[in-house]
C-alpha positions, 0 to 999 in steps of 0.5 A: 437514453439507456447507456451501458457502461463498462469501466475498463482497467480500473485501479482497485484500492482495497480497505479492510480492518485487521483484528490485531492488538493495536497498542502492542503492535505500536509499542513493538514498532516503536522499539525499532530504530528509525532514520530520516528518509529525506526523499519522502520527508519522514522517518523509516525504520532502519530495518526494512524487513520488520514483518520477518521479526517474531514481534510481528508474527501474528500481524504478518499472518493477518496481512498475508491472508488479506493480500492473498485474498486481494491478489486472487479475488480482486486482481485475479492473479493465480496465487497458488502455483507449484513453481512460485508463491507470493510473499512480502518482500520488504516491510518497514515502519513509518513515523510521521512527526508533526509537519512530516509528509510523504512526497509523491512516489510509487513502489518499484519492483513489486506487485502489491503494496500495503499500509497498515495504520496504527495511530492516526490523524485524519489530516495524515491520509494517503492520496492516490493519483490517477495514472491517466485521466480523460481530462488530460488533453482538454480539461472541461469544467467538472459538473460533479466529481466521481472516481471516473474523473478525479485527479486524486483520491484519498483514504481516511486513516483508522487504527487497524485499517489496511489499505492495499493497492497496485504498486505502480500507482503514484501516491503521497501522504498529506502533512501531519498537522497534529501534535503527535508522531503517527505510525504505520507499517508499509510493505511490498508483495512480490513473487518468489520462485519461477514465473512463466515456467516452460515459456520463452519469458521464464524468469527465476526470482530468488528466495 
């Protein structure tokens, strides 16, 4: 039996390696003050706009190239328009101390979210949760797991790896079972300007 399969409405998770000085970026991140975020069980930088800092100007430019390519070529968004543009709206450093993890959550009020790993341990990986599953009504035994039937999917962390994903996807970070603090930079991408110009749905998003 020949069967044509169309995978509709997939959730594209992108991985790429960023050509940056990892040690210098990590040292710059460590110079910022951190505070405990009890909601997700790890430390965040007090500054939630760290990629606006001159210390990260090269990194921010590399990340912009990646998320614009992802939004345009993968998600199919119009990223170049005279009335609006896509830009990083918030960015923060994360410090996972031994035993820390990030509880299940998603990123509201943004389109695309990203994680840039700086120093890692394989235990401390991001895990994505399916928004809806064909086994949600009746869970039959699975003969072989794949991206069409899995409930969770994890990404292997590497220094310099960037992971991009739609912001609405639930995810968590597994427990850091290493003996050192692990660091990454997270950011959310939004739109600035006027969206839906000339339509009844026109909305203005301030700079």
